[in-house]
C-alpha positions as CSV (number, residue, x, y, z in Angstrom):
1,M,-4.1,-9.2,-9.5
2,S,-4.4,-5.9,-7.1
3,G,-3.2,-3.8,-10.2
4,T,-5.9,-5.1,-12.5
5,L,-9.1,-3.2,-13.1
6,I,-11.0,-6.4,-12.5
7,G,-9.1,-6.8,-9.0
8,S,-9.8,-3.4,-7.9
9,E,-13.6,-3.5,-8.9
10,V,-14.2,-6.6,-7.1
11,G,-12.1,-5.6,-4.2
12,E,-13.9,-2.3,-3.7
13,P,-17.0,-3.5,-2.3
14,Y,-15.5,-5.8,0.1
15,A,-13.2,-3.0,1.3
16,Q,-16.1,-0.6,1.6
17,A,-18.1,-3.5,3.7
18,L,-15.1,-4.0,5.9
19,M,-14.5,-0.2,6.5
20,S,-18.2,0.1,7.4
21,L,-17.8,-2.8,10.0
22,A,-14.5,-1.3,11.3
23,Q,-16.1,2.0,11.8
24,Q,-19.0,0.7,13.8
25,Q,-16.7,-1.4,15.8
26,D,-14.1,1.6,16.0
27,L,-11.6,-0.8,14.6
28,T,-10.4,1.0,11.3
29,N,-6.8,1.6,12.4
30,Q,-6.4,-1.9,13.7
31,F,-7.7,-3.4,10.5
32,G,-5.3,-1.1,8.7
33,D,-2.4,-2.2,10.6
34,T,-3.0,-5.9,10.0
35,F,-3.7,-5.1,6.4
36,R,-0.2,-3.2,6.0
37,S,1.4,-6.3,7.7
38,L,0.0,-8.6,5.3
39,K,0.6,-6.3,2.3
40,S,4.3,-6.0,3.5
41,L,4.5,-9.6,3.8
42,F,3.3,-10.1,0.2
43,E,5.8,-7.7,-1.0
44,E,8.7,-9.4,1.0
45,S,7.9,-12.9,0.0
46,R,6.9,-14.1,-3.2
47,E,6.3,-17.7,-2.0
48,F,3.7,-16.7,0.8
49,K,2.0,-14.5,-1.6
50,D,2.0,-17.3,-4.4
51,F,1.0,-19.9,-1.7
52,V,-2.1,-17.6,-0.3
53,L,-3.4,-16.7,-3.9
54,N,-3.0,-20.0,-5.6
55,P,-6.3,-21.3,-6.3
56,V,-5.0,-25.0,-6.5
57,I,-3.7,-25.0,-2.8
58,K,-6.4,-26.5,-0.5
59,G,-8.5,-23.7,1.7
60,E,-7.5,-25.3,4.8
61,N,-4.0,-25.1,4.3
62,K,-4.2,-21.6,3.6
63,K,-6.3,-21.1,6.5
64,A,-3.7,-22.7,8.9
65,V,-0.9,-20.8,7.4
66,L,-2.8,-17.3,7.4
67,K,-4.0,-18.1,11.1
68,Q,-0.5,-18.7,12.2
69,V,0.9,-15.5,10.3
70,M,-1.9,-13.3,11.9
71,G,-1.3,-14.6,15.3
72,N,-3.8,-14.7,18.1
73,D,-4.1,-11.0,18.5
74,A,-5.6,-10.8,15.1
75,N,-9.0,-9.2,15.3
76,P,-11.6,-12.0,14.8
77,Y,-13.8,-10.1,12.5
78,L,-10.8,-9.5,10.1
79,V,-9.7,-13.6,10.6
80,N,-13.2,-14.6,9.8
81,F,-13.5,-12.4,6.8
82,I,-10.3,-13.9,5.4
83,M,-11.4,-17.3,6.1
84,L,-14.7,-16.4,4.4
85,L,-12.5,-15.4,1.2
86,I,-10.8,-18.5,1.1
87,D,-14.0,-20.6,1.5
88,K,-15.9,-18.6,-1.2
89,R,-12.7,-18.9,-3.3
90,R,-12.3,-15.1,-3.4
91,I,-9.1,-15.0,-1.9
92,V,-7.2,-14.3,-5.1
93,F,-8.6,-10.7,-4.7
94,L,-7.1,-10.2,-1.1
95,E,-4.5,-8.0,-2.4
96,A,-7.0,-5.6,-4.2
97,I,-9.2,-5.7,-1.1
98,I,-6.0,-4.6,1.0
99,E,-5.2,-1.8,-1.3
100,Q,-8.8,-0.6,-1.6
101,Y,-9.1,-0.7,2.3
102,L,-6.0,1.2,2.8
103,N,-7.1,3.9,0.1
104,L,-10.4,4.3,2.1
105,L,-8.5,4.4,5.3
106,R,-6.0,7.3,4.2
107,K,-9.1,9.3,2.8
108,L,-10.9,8.7,6.3
109,N,-7.7,9.9,8.1
110,Q,-7.0,12.6,5.4
111,T,-3.8,11.0,4.8
112,V,-2.1,11.1,1.3
113,L,0.3,8.4,0.0
114,A,3.6,9.6,-1.3
115,E,5.8,7.5,-3.2
116,V,9.5,9.1,-2.9
117,T,12.4,7.7,-5.0
118,S,15.9,8.8,-4.1
119,A,19.5,8.2,-5.1
120,T,20.3,7.1,-1.5
121,E,18.4,5.9,1.6
122,L,16.7,8.9,2.9
123,N,17.4,9.5,6.7
124,D,14.7,10.6,9.5
125,E,15.5,14.3,8.9
126,Q,15.0,14.1,5.3
127,K,11.9,11.9,5.5
128,N,10.5,14.6,7.8
129,N,11.3,17.4,5.3
130,V,9.5,15.4,2.6
131,V,6.5,14.9,4.8
132,E,6.2,18.5,5.5
133,K,6.8,19.8,1.9
134,V,3.9,17.1,0.7
135,K,1.6,18.3,3.6
136,A,2.0,21.8,2.4
137,I,1.5,20.9,-1.3
138,S,-1.3,18.5,-0.5
139,Q,-3.2,20.3,2.4
140,A,-3.2,16.7,3.9
141,H,-3.6,16.0,7.6
142,D,-0.8,13.5,7.3
143,V,1.4,11.7,5.0
144,E,2.3,7.9,4.2
145,L,5.7,7.7,2.7
146,K,6.7,4.8,0.5
147,T,10.5,5.1,-0.2
148,S,12.6,3.3,-2.7
149,V,16.1,3.9,-3.9
150,D,17.3,4.5,-7.6
151,P,20.9,5.3,-7.9
152,S,20.2,6.5,-11.5
153,L,18.9,9.6,-10.2
154,I,22.5,10.8,-9.2
155,G,21.0,12.9,-6.3
156,G,17.7,14.4,-5.1
157,V,14.3,12.9,-5.1
158,I,11.2,12.2,-7.1
159,I,7.9,12.5,-5.4
160,K,4.8,11.1,-6.6
161,V,1.5,12.1,-4.7
162,G,-1.5,10.7,-6.7
163,S,-1.3,11.8,-10.1
164,K,1.1,14.6,-9.4
165,V,4.9,14.1,-9.9
166,I,7.7,16.2,-8.5
167,D,10.9,15.6,-9.9
168,A,13.7,17.3,-8.1
169,S,16.3,14.8,-8.9
170,L,19.8,15.7,-10.5
171,R,19.0,13.3,-13.5
172,G,15.7,15.3,-14.1
173,Q,17.5,18.6,-13.9
174,L,19.8,17.4,-16.4
175,R,17.4,16.1,-18.9
176,R,15.7,19.5,-18.8
177,I,18.8,21.3,-19.3
178,S,19.7,19.1,-22.3
179,I,16.0,19.6,-23.7
180,S,16.3,23.5,-23.6
181,L,20.0,23.2,-25.2
182,N,18.8,21.2,-28.0
183,Q,16.1,23.6,-28.8
């Protein structure tokens, strides 16, 4: 649901309200950490995501599972917010709210999201090199990396920052050579 226009439109006001509360209470990064954990859990466990977002499953069951997953250390404001989403049957928009909140947090912290696809897993030195190059290109204060592996690239990387794409892959170079030879 988070990828839909409706989901992002509904999620934005909730995310803005949460950000406002978080800023007043100096909890912006704490909320962000909790949301990143939930987002990661959604990505890793399709069953968990389906359970939480399924409108047929009783709210009390969802509350019990989410409280257990979030643990006792979770911020009470955030726990209450999620419980309210369940009560108001708006939990289906949680994924969109998380995404919108993390976007707002990146703007606040002057951080950009760089999606990096490589032929093999990047080591720490390579990740640091990518971060430095993205900082130089985007003039961002910090960079959040989202990495993935695609062996079809043969070598190199593809870096996506916002709407900009930098194709430094061997596959891309071969494609460009092929196009120039065919002309």
